A tleap script that builds the chain and sets N, CA, C and O, in Angstrom:
source leaprc.protein.ff14SB
mol = sequence {
  NMET ASP GLU PRO LEU ILE ASP PRO ALA SER
  ALA GLY ASP VAL ALA LYS CYS GLU PRO GLN
  ALA LEU LEU ASP VAL ALA GLY LYS LEU THR
  ARG GLU LEU LEU PRO GLN LEU GLU ALA ALA
  ARG TYR GLN VAL PRO ASP LEU SER PRO ALA
  ALA ALA GLY ASP TRP ASP ILE ALA GLN GLY
  TYR ALA GLY THR VAL VAL ARG ALA ARG LEU
  ALA THR CYS ASP SER LEU ALA PHE VAL MET
  GLU GLN VAL GLN ARG VAL VAL ASP ASP LEU
  ALA ALA THR ALA GLY THR VAL LEU ASP ALA
  ASP GLN ARG ALA GLY ALA ALA PRO ARG LYS
  CGLU
}
set mol.1.N position { 12.278 0.256 198.505 }
set mol.1.CA position { 13.039 1.474 198.672 }
set mol.1.C position { 12.120 2.670 198.459 }
set mol.1.O position { 11.248 2.640 197.590 }
set mol.2.N position { 12.313 3.718 199.247 }
set mol.2.CA position { 11.504 4.915 199.120 }
set mol.2.C position { 11.833 5.629 197.824 }
set mol.2.O position { 12.989 5.697 197.404 }
set mol.3.N position { 10.798 6.159 197.203 }
set mol.3.CA position { 11.021 6.927 195.985 }
set mol.3.C position { 11.491 8.323 196.375 }
set mol.3.O position { 11.106 8.836 197.426 }
set mol.4.N position { 12.323 8.942 195.536 }
set mol.4.CA position { 12.797 10.291 195.862 }
set mol.4.C position { 11.639 11.283 195.852 }
set mol.4.O position { 10.653 11.097 195.140 }
set mol.5.N position { 11.772 12.333 196.649 }
set mol.5.CA position { 10.737 13.362 196.702 }
set mol.5.C position { 10.666 14.143 195.399 }
set mol.5.O position { 9.605 14.633 195.012 }
set mol.6.N position { 11.793 14.253 194.736 }
set mol.6.CA position { 11.860 15.008 193.484 }
set mol.6.C position { 12.534 14.129 192.448 }
set mol.6.O position { 13.585 13.542 192.706 }
set mol.7.N position { 11.922 14.041 191.275 }
set mol.7.CA position { 12.543 13.315 190.178 }
set mol.7.C position { 13.511 14.275 189.494 }
set mol.7.O position { 13.070 15.229 188.853 }
set mol.8.N position { 14.829 14.045 189.615 }
set mol.8.CA position { 15.800 14.973 189.040 }
set mol.8.C position { 15.625 15.190 187.545 }
set mol.8.O position { 15.926 16.269 187.036 }
set mol.9.N position { 15.138 14.170 186.834 }
set mol.9.CA position { 14.977 14.295 185.391 }
set mol.9.C position { 13.875 15.279 185.021 }
set mol.9.O position { 13.939 15.910 183.966 }
set mol.10.N position { 12.881 15.416 185.863 }
set mol.10.CA position { 11.771 16.308 185.537 }
set mol.10.C position { 11.759 17.593 186.363 }
set mol.10.O position { 10.885 18.438 186.173 }
set mol.11.N position { 12.706 17.749 187.266 }
set mol.11.CA position { 12.698 18.914 188.155 }
set mol.11.C position { 13.027 20.213 187.427 }
set mol.11.O position { 12.478 21.264 187.756 }
set mol.12.N position { 13.920 20.148 186.440 }
set mol.12.CA position { 14.289 21.367 185.717 }
set mol.12.C position { 14.892 22.387 186.650 }
set mol.12.O position { 15.806 22.077 187.414 }
set mol.13.N position { 14.385 23.604 186.592 }
set mol.13.CA position { 14.882 24.694 187.431 }
set mol.13.C position { 14.120 24.820 188.744 }
set mol.13.O position { 14.287 25.799 189.471 }
set mol.14.N position { 13.305 23.858 189.041 }
set mol.14.CA position { 12.464 23.914 190.233 }
set mol.14.C position { 13.219 23.354 191.430 }
set mol.14.O position { 13.797 22.268 191.364 }
set mol.15.N position { 13.206 24.088 192.493 }
set mol.15.CA position { 13.770 23.598 193.758 }
set mol.15.C position { 12.613 23.442 194.728 }
set mol.15.O position { 11.795 24.347 194.891 }
set mol.16.N position { 12.557 22.301 195.358 }
set mol.16.CA position { 11.448 22.020 196.265 }
set mol.16.C position { 12.022 21.501 197.570 }
set mol.16.O position { 12.933 20.673 197.575 }
set mol.17.N position { 11.496 21.982 198.649 }
set mol.17.CA position { 11.938 21.518 199.956 }
set mol.17.C position { 10.701 21.202 200.782 }
set mol.17.O position { 9.811 22.037 200.938 }
set mol.18.N position { 10.661 19.999 201.299 }
set mol.18.CA position { 9.568 19.610 202.176 }
set mol.18.C position { 10.123 19.563 203.590 }
set mol.18.O position { 10.780 18.592 203.968 }
set mol.19.N position { 9.861 20.613 204.383 }
set mol.19.CA position { 10.442 20.701 205.725 }
set mol.19.C position { 10.150 19.480 206.595 }
set mol.19.O position { 11.004 19.046 207.369 }
set mol.20.N position { 8.956 18.934 206.468 }
set mol.20.CA position { 8.631 17.786 207.316 }
set mol.20.C position { 9.496 16.583 206.966 }
set mol.20.O position { 9.861 15.805 207.847 }
set mol.21.N position { 9.828 16.422 205.684 }
set mol.21.CA position { 10.713 15.320 205.287 }
set mol.21.C position { 12.094 15.504 205.908 }
set mol.21.O position { 12.706 14.540 206.369 }
set mol.22.N position { 12.584 16.745 205.919 }
set mol.22.CA position { 13.881 17.017 206.546 }
set mol.22.C position { 13.832 16.728 208.039 }
set mol.22.O position { 14.753 16.131 208.596 }
set mol.23.N position { 12.752 17.156 208.680 }
set mol.23.CA position { 12.613 16.914 210.121 }
set mol.23.C position { 12.471 15.424 210.426 }
set mol.23.O position { 12.958 14.947 211.452 }
set mol.24.N position { 11.805 14.693 209.535 }
set mol.24.CA position { 11.677 13.248 209.722 }
set mol.24.C position { 13.047 12.564 209.668 }
set mol.24.O position { 13.352 11.701 210.491 }
set mol.25.N position { 13.862 12.957 208.693 }
set mol.25.CA position { 15.201 12.372 208.571 }
set mol.25.C position { 16.046 12.740 209.792 }
set mol.25.O position { 16.742 11.889 210.346 }
set mol.26.N position { 15.984 14.004 210.210 }
set mol.26.CA position { 16.744 14.440 211.387 }
set mol.26.C position { 16.311 13.651 212.623 }
set mol.26.O position { 17.149 13.245 213.429 }
set mol.27.N position { 15.019 13.437 212.770 }
set mol.27.CA position { 14.510 12.673 213.906 }
set mol.27.C position { 14.965 11.226 213.878 }
set mol.27.O position { 15.318 10.656 214.910 }
set mol.28.N position { 14.955 10.635 212.692 }
set mol.28.CA position { 15.389 9.240 212.569 }
set mol.28.C position { 16.873 9.101 212.901 }
set mol.28.O position { 17.272 8.160 213.587 }
set mol.29.N position { 17.685 10.029 212.418 }
set mol.29.CA position { 19.112 9.996 212.745 }
set mol.29.C position { 19.321 10.137 214.250 }
set mol.29.O position { 20.159 9.450 214.834 }
set mol.30.N position { 18.562 11.022 214.867 }
set mol.30.CA position { 18.693 11.278 216.296 }
set mol.30.C position { 18.233 10.069 217.119 }
set mol.30.O position { 18.864 9.707 218.112 }
set mol.31.N position { 17.142 9.460 216.699 }
set mol.31.CA position { 16.582 8.330 217.455 }
set mol.31.C position { 17.323 7.021 217.214 }
set mol.31.O position { 17.467 6.211 218.130 }
set mol.32.N position { 17.796 6.810 215.980 }
set mol.32.CA position { 18.333 5.500 215.642 }
set mol.32.C position { 19.850 5.455 215.514 }
set mol.32.O position { 20.487 4.557 216.066 }
set mol.33.N position { 20.435 6.400 214.803 }
set mol.33.CA position { 21.870 6.311 214.538 }
set mol.33.C position { 22.724 6.826 215.692 }
set mol.33.O position { 23.675 6.157 216.096 }
set mol.34.N position { 22.407 7.988 216.224 }
set mol.34.CA position { 23.243 8.550 217.291 }
set mol.34.C position { 23.332 7.639 218.520 }
set mol.34.O position { 24.425 7.481 219.064 }
set mol.35.N position { 22.235 7.035 218.979 }
set mol.35.CA position { 22.367 6.126 220.123 }
set mol.35.C position { 23.247 4.898 219.819 }
set mol.35.O position { 23.962 4.417 220.699 }
set mol.36.N position { 23.194 4.398 218.589 }
set mol.36.CA position { 24.035 3.259 218.229 }
set mol.36.C position { 25.507 3.650 218.241 }
set mol.36.O position { 26.354 2.888 218.709 }
set mol.37.N position { 25.808 4.838 217.726 }
set mol.37.CA position { 27.191 5.311 217.739 }
set mol.37.C position { 27.682 5.526 219.168 }
set mol.37.O position { 28.815 5.182 219.503 }
set mol.38.N position { 26.824 6.096 219.999 }
set mol.38.CA position { 27.191 6.325 221.403 }
set mol.38.C position { 27.453 4.997 222.104 }
set mol.38.O position { 28.416 4.870 222.860 }
set mol.39.N position { 26.606 4.019 221.855 }
set mol.39.CA position { 26.789 2.705 222.482 }
set mol.39.C position { 28.071 2.039 221.982 }
set mol.39.O position { 28.762 1.360 222.742 }
set mol.40.N position { 28.380 2.234 220.719 }
set mol.40.CA position { 29.588 1.616 220.152 }
set mol.40.C position { 30.851 2.136 220.830 }
set mol.40.O position { 31.836 1.409 220.953 }
set mol.41.N position { 30.825 3.386 221.266 }
set mol.41.CA position { 31.994 3.944 221.958 }
set mol.41.C position { 32.339 3.155 223.210 }
set mol.41.O position { 33.505 3.062 223.593 }
set mol.42.N position { 31.325 2.588 223.845 }
set mol.42.CA position { 31.543 1.857 225.098 }
set mol.42.C position { 31.684 0.351 224.874 }
set mol.42.O position { 31.864 -0.408 225.826 }
set mol.43.N position { 31.602 -0.071 223.626 }
set mol.43.CA position { 31.731 -1.492 223.320 }
set mol.43.C position { 33.085 -1.830 222.702 }
set mol.43.O position { 33.344 -2.988 222.374 }
set mol.44.N position { 33.945 -0.834 222.542 }
set mol.44.CA position { 35.274 -1.095 221.997 }
set mol.44.C position { 36.060 -1.835 223.069 }
set mol.44.O position { 36.248 -1.314 224.168 }
set mol.45.N position { 36.524 -3.048 222.762 }
set mol.45.CA position { 37.222 -3.842 223.780 }
set mol.45.C position { 38.495 -3.158 224.271 }
set mol.45.O position { 39.175 -2.451 223.527 }
set mol.46.N position { 38.781 -3.384 225.504 }
set mol.46.CA position { 39.983 -2.826 226.120 }
set mol.46.C position { 40.901 -3.977 226.517 }
set mol.46.O position { 40.450 -5.093 226.775 }
set mol.47.N position { 42.163 -3.688 226.559 }
set mol.47.CA position { 43.155 -4.684 226.952 }
set mol.47.C position { 43.677 -4.288 228.330 }
set mol.47.O position { 44.178 -3.180 228.523 }
set mol.48.N position { 43.555 -5.197 229.271 }
set mol.48.CA position { 44.039 -4.868 230.612 }
set mol.48.C position { 45.563 -4.745 230.581 }
set mol.48.O position { 46.226 -5.407 229.783 }
set mol.49.N position { 46.111 -3.905 231.443 }
set mol.49.CA position { 47.569 -3.712 231.461 }
set mol.49.C position { 48.350 -5.004 231.695 }
set mol.49.O position { 49.466 -5.147 231.195 }
set mol.50.N position { 47.789 -5.932 232.435 }
set mol.50.CA position { 48.493 -7.181 232.744 }
set mol.50.C position { 48.312 -8.242 231.657 }
set mol.50.O position { 48.971 -9.281 231.705 }
set mol.51.N position { 47.435 -8.005 230.684 }
set mol.51.CA position { 47.119 -9.030 229.688 }
set mol.51.C position { 48.334 -9.460 228.873 }
set mol.51.O position { 48.457 -10.634 228.525 }
set mol.52.N position { 49.222 -8.538 228.569 }
set mol.52.CA position { 50.371 -8.866 227.723 }
set mol.52.C position { 51.524 -9.487 228.494 }
set mol.52.O position { 52.462 -10.013 227.895 }
set mol.53.N position { 51.463 -9.433 229.787 }
set mol.53.CA position { 52.570 -9.966 230.588 }
set mol.53.C position { 53.752 -9.011 230.595 }
set mol.53.O position { 53.584 -7.816 230.352 }
set mol.54.N position { 54.936 -9.520 230.867 }
set mol.54.CA position { 56.092 -8.623 230.975 }
set mol.54.C position { 57.085 -8.792 229.827 }
set mol.54.O position { 58.173 -8.218 229.870 }
set mol.55.N position { 56.741 -9.550 228.826 }
set mol.55.CA position { 57.610 -9.753 227.673 }
set mol.55.C position { 57.617 -8.466 226.856 }
set mol.55.O position { 56.548 -7.945 226.538 }
set mol.56.N position { 58.777 -7.942 226.510 }
set mol.56.CA position { 58.881 -6.616 225.901 }
set mol.56.C position { 58.146 -6.500 224.566 }
set mol.56.O position { 57.534 -5.466 224.298 }
set mol.57.N position { 58.191 -7.523 223.731 }
set mol.57.CA position { 57.490 -7.446 222.440 }
set mol.57.C position { 55.983 -7.438 222.668 }
set mol.57.O position { 55.259 -6.697 222.003 }
set mol.58.N position { 55.506 -8.257 223.601 }
set mol.58.CA position { 54.081 -8.270 223.930 }
set mol.58.C position { 53.656 -6.912 224.486 }
set mol.58.O position { 52.558 -6.442 224.187 }
set mol.59.N position { 54.503 -6.281 225.286 }
set mol.59.CA position { 54.196 -4.951 225.821 }
set mol.59.C position { 54.057 -3.943 224.680 }
set mol.59.O position { 53.193 -3.066 224.713 }
set mol.60.N position { 54.921 -4.081 223.669 }
set mol.60.CA position { 54.812 -3.195 222.497 }
set mol.60.C position { 53.504 -3.385 221.764 }
set mol.60.O position { 52.876 -2.411 221.350 }
set mol.61.N position { 53.083 -4.640 221.596 }
set mol.61.CA position { 51.789 -4.904 220.964 }
set mol.61.C position { 50.648 -4.357 221.815 }
set mol.61.O position { 49.671 -3.828 221.285 }
set mol.62.N position { 50.770 -4.483 223.100 }
set mol.62.CA position { 49.733 -3.971 223.996 }
set mol.62.C position { 49.601 -2.462 223.843 }
set mol.62.O position { 48.492 -1.926 223.838 }
set mol.63.N position { 50.732 -1.780 223.717 }
set mol.63.CA position { 50.691 -0.328 223.497 }
set mol.63.C position { 50.003 0.012 222.194 }
set mol.63.O position { 49.256 0.988 222.119 }
set mol.64.N position { 50.244 -0.778 221.175 }
set mol.64.CA position { 49.582 -0.571 219.881 }
set mol.64.C position { 48.076 -0.765 220.004 }
set mol.64.O position { 47.295 -0.003 219.434 }
set mol.65.N position { 47.681 -1.777 220.744 }
set mol.65.CA position { 46.247 -2.039 220.946 }
set mol.65.C position { 45.593 -0.873 221.679 }
set mol.65.O position { 44.492 -0.454 221.323 }
set mol.66.N position { 46.258 -0.355 222.686 }
set mol.66.CA position { 45.707 0.779 223.443 }
set mol.66.C position { 45.561 2.001 222.538 }
set mol.66.O position { 44.538 2.685 222.571 }
set mol.67.N position { 46.586 2.273 221.732 }
set mol.67.CA position { 46.510 3.420 220.817 }
set mol.67.C position { 45.402 3.231 219.778 }
set mol.67.O position { 44.709 4.182 219.416 }
set mol.68.N position { 45.247 2.005 219.310 }
set mol.68.CA position { 44.185 1.718 218.337 }
set mol.68.C position { 42.805 1.914 218.964 }
set mol.68.O position { 41.894 2.434 218.320 }
set mol.69.N position { 42.657 1.501 220.207 }
set mol.69.CA position { 41.377 1.688 220.902 }
set mol.69.C position { 41.066 3.170 221.046 }
set mol.69.O position { 39.946 3.604 220.776 }
set mol.70.N position { 42.051 3.937 221.468 }
set mol.70.CA position { 41.837 5.377 221.621 }
set mol.70.C position { 41.508 6.036 220.285 }
set mol.70.O position { 40.643 6.910 220.222 }
set mol.71.N position { 42.188 5.625 219.222 }
set mol.71.CA position { 41.914 6.180 217.897 }
set mol.71.C position { 40.501 5.812 217.441 }
set mol.71.O position { 39.814 6.624 216.821 }
set mol.72.N position { 40.072 4.597 217.747 }
set mol.72.CA position { 38.721 4.167 217.390 }
set mol.72.C position { 37.685 5.004 218.132 }
set mol.72.O position { 36.701 5.446 217.539 }
set mol.73.N position { 37.902 5.218 219.414 }
set mol.73.CA position { 36.969 6.044 220.206 }
set mol.73.C position { 36.950 7.478 219.688 }
set mol.73.O position { 35.885 8.089 219.598 }
set mol.74.N position { 38.110 8.018 219.348 }
set mol.74.CA position { 38.167 9.371 218.784 }
set mol.74.C position { 37.424 9.435 217.457 }
set mol.74.O position { 36.718 10.406 217.182 }
set mol.75.N position { 37.582 8.408 216.638 }
set mol.75.CA position { 36.898 8.367 215.339 }
set mol.75.C position { 35.382 8.309 215.515 }
set mol.75.O position { 34.642 8.990 214.804 }
set mol.76.N position { 34.926 7.497 216.460 }
set mol.76.CA position { 33.487 7.424 216.730 }
set mol.76.C position { 32.957 8.771 217.225 }
set mol.76.O position { 31.867 9.188 216.835 }
set mol.77.N position { 33.711 9.439 218.066 }
set mol.77.CA position { 33.294 10.764 218.551 }
set mol.77.C position { 33.200 11.750 217.385 }
set mol.77.O position { 32.266 12.548 217.317 }
set mol.78.N position { 34.169 11.691 216.468 }
set mol.78.CA position { 34.148 12.569 215.295 }
set mol.78.C position { 32.918 12.285 214.427 }
set mol.78.O position { 32.248 13.212 213.971 }
set mol.79.N position { 32.627 11.004 214.201 }
set mol.79.CA position { 31.459 10.641 213.393 }
set mol.79.C position { 30.185 11.138 214.069 }
set mol.79.O position { 29.286 11.648 213.400 }
set mol.80.N position { 30.105 10.993 215.384 }
set mol.80.CA position { 28.932 11.482 216.106 }
set mol.80.C position { 28.768 12.989 215.940 }
set mol.80.O position { 27.653 13.475 215.753 }
set mol.81.N position { 29.862 13.724 216.008 }
set mol.81.CA position { 29.811 15.176 215.811 }
set mol.81.C position { 29.310 15.510 214.412 }
set mol.81.O position { 28.503 16.424 214.239 }
set mol.82.N position { 29.785 14.771 213.415 }
set mol.82.CA position { 29.367 15.040 212.041 }
set mol.82.C position { 27.891 14.713 211.836 }
set mol.82.O position { 27.182 15.463 211.166 }
set mol.83.N position { 27.423 13.607 212.403 }
set mol.83.CA position { 26.010 13.262 212.295 }
set mol.83.C position { 25.166 14.323 212.995 }
set mol.83.O position { 24.110 14.704 212.490 }
set mol.84.N position { 25.616 14.802 214.147 }
set mol.84.CA position { 24.880 15.842 214.853 }
set mol.84.C position { 24.829 17.121 214.018 }
set mol.84.O position { 23.812 17.815 214.009 }
set mol.85.N position { 25.917 17.436 213.318 }
set mol.85.CA position { 25.916 18.611 212.424 }
set mol.85.C position { 24.882 18.444 211.315 }
set mol.85.O position { 24.174 19.391 210.974 }
set mol.86.N position { 24.797 17.236 210.751 }
set mol.86.CA position { 23.802 16.974 209.704 }
set mol.86.C position { 22.402 17.155 210.276 }
set mol.86.O position { 21.556 17.789 209.645 }
set mol.87.N position { 22.148 16.613 211.450 }
set mol.87.CA position { 20.846 16.753 212.097 }
set mol.87.C position { 20.525 18.232 212.309 }
set mol.87.O position { 19.423 18.685 211.997 }
set mol.88.N position { 21.491 18.980 212.838 }
set mol.88.CA position { 21.278 20.409 213.080 }
set mol.88.C position { 21.024 21.161 211.769 }
set mol.88.O position { 20.162 22.039 211.715 }
set mol.89.N position { 21.767 20.821 210.721 }
set mol.89.CA position { 21.578 21.476 209.418 }
set mol.89.C position { 20.210 21.159 208.826 }
set mol.89.O position { 19.549 22.040 208.276 }
set mol.90.N position { 19.783 19.898 208.937 }
set mol.90.CA position { 18.456 19.528 208.431 }
set mol.90.C position { 17.367 20.306 209.159 }
set mol.90.O position { 16.448 20.833 208.532 }
set mol.91.N position { 17.473 20.375 210.478 }
set mol.91.CA position { 16.475 21.098 211.265 }
set mol.91.C position { 16.504 22.593 210.952 }
set mol.91.O position { 15.454 23.229 210.859 }
set mol.92.N position { 17.697 23.152 210.792 }
set mol.92.CA position { 17.808 24.579 210.478 }
set mol.92.C position { 17.226 24.888 209.099 }
set mol.92.O position { 16.542 25.897 208.926 }
set mol.93.N position { 17.491 24.035 208.130 }
set mol.93.CA position { 16.941 24.240 206.784 }
set mol.93.C position { 15.432 24.149 206.809 }
set mol.93.O position { 14.747 24.967 206.195 }
set mol.94.N position { 14.905 23.158 207.517 }
set mol.94.CA position { 13.451 23.031 207.631 }
set mol.94.C position { 12.860 24.264 208.296 }
set mol.94.O position { 11.828 24.770 207.854 }
set mol.95.N position { 13.498 24.753 209.350 }
set mol.95.CA position { 13.020 25.958 210.022 }
set mol.95.C position { 13.056 27.181 209.119 }
set mol.95.O position { 12.134 27.997 209.137 }
set mol.96.N position { 14.099 27.309 208.344 }
set mol.96.CA position { 14.218 28.438 207.414 }
set mol.96.C position { 13.104 28.405 206.382 }
set mol.96.O position { 12.500 29.435 206.082 }
set mol.97.N position { 12.829 27.222 205.837 }
set mol.97.CA position { 11.774 27.092 204.833 }
set mol.97.C position { 10.416 27.401 205.447 }
set mol.97.O position { 9.605 28.105 204.845 }
set mol.98.N position { 10.166 26.876 206.641 }
set mol.98.CA position { 8.890 27.154 207.307 }
set mol.98.C position { 8.723 28.637 207.596 }
set mol.98.O position { 7.642 29.192 207.404 }
set mol.99.N position { 9.795 29.281 208.060 }
set mol.99.CA position { 9.737 30.720 208.315 }
set mol.99.C position { 9.477 31.498 207.030 }
set mol.99.O position { 8.678 32.435 207.019 }
set mol.100.N position { 10.147 31.112 205.950 }
set mol.100.CA position { 9.961 31.796 204.668 }
set mol.100.C position { 8.532 31.608 204.170 }
set mol.100.O position { 7.927 32.542 203.643 }
set mol.101.N position { 7.993 30.399 204.337 }
set mol.101.CA position { 6.606 30.157 203.934 }
set mol.101.C position { 5.642 31.022 204.734 }
set mol.101.O position { 4.683 31.562 204.182 }
set mol.102.N position { 5.894 31.155 206.038 }
set mol.102.CA position { 5.021 31.977 206.876 }
set mol.102.C position { 5.107 33.445 206.470 }
set mol.102.O position { 4.089 34.131 206.376 }
set mol.103.N position { 6.335 33.926 206.228 }
set mol.103.CA position { 6.497 35.325 205.808 }
set mol.103.C position { 5.848 35.559 204.453 }
set mol.103.O position { 5.222 36.597 204.237 }
set mol.104.N position { 5.991 34.609 203.542 }
set mol.104.CA position { 5.403 34.755 202.216 }
set mol.104.C position { 3.883 34.743 202.306 }
set mol.104.O position { 3.214 35.468 201.569 }
set mol.105.N position { 3.338 33.938 203.191 }
set mol.105.CA position { 1.888 33.889 203.356 }
set mol.105.C position { 1.336 35.124 204.024 }
set mol.105.O position { 0.183 35.491 203.793 }
set mol.106.N position { 2.143 35.778 204.854 }
set mol.106.CA position { 1.683 36.968 205.575 }
set mol.106.C position { 1.899 38.243 204.771 }
set mol.106.O position { 1.303 39.272 205.087 }
set mol.107.N position { 2.731 38.199 203.748 }
set mol.107.CA position { 3.033 39.390 202.963 }
set mol.107.C position { 1.831 39.742 202.098 }
set mol.107.O position { 1.174 38.865 201.539 }
set mol.108.N position { 1.550 41.058 201.994 }
set mol.108.CA position { 0.444 41.466 201.106 }
set mol.108.C position { 0.807 41.153 199.648 }
set mol.108.O position { 1.959 41.278 199.233 }
set mol.109.N position { -0.202 40.747 198.896 }
set mol.109.CA position { 0.022 40.401 197.492 }
set mol.109.C position { 0.117 41.668 196.644 }
set mol.109.O position { -0.655 42.613 196.808 }
set mol.110.N position { 1.080 41.652 195.744 }
set mol.110.CA position { 1.245 42.761 194.806 }
set mol.110.C position { 0.530 42.410 193.520 }
set mol.110.O position { 0.706 41.320 192.976 }
set mol.111.N position { -0.271 43.332 193.041 }
set mol.111.CA position { -1.009 43.070 191.783 }
set mol.111.C position { -0.560 43.980 190.699 }
set mol.111.O position { -1.067 43.904 189.580 }
savepdb mol mol.pdb
quit
């Protein structure tokens, strides 16, 4: 298991952000998790309309299966949106830190 970048017990009042670590995590989520979630949306089994036959109770179960499939697809879409938000937030935070570092490096030193 990877060791944490910051040991919480010794960090004290220090806040540290390593932009490249954030970008690495965002990239891994984008490359590995999002494609799996997208593929899962198309792997949810479907029930053909004729599968249940014409028996009324079976038709009711078929309707339940269809609603469950749609709810599953909606849930996967929601999870994908949330993962994309995390990716965007990680990238934005890394960009903010990099910009702040550049501005701090370019600012004249006060003595």
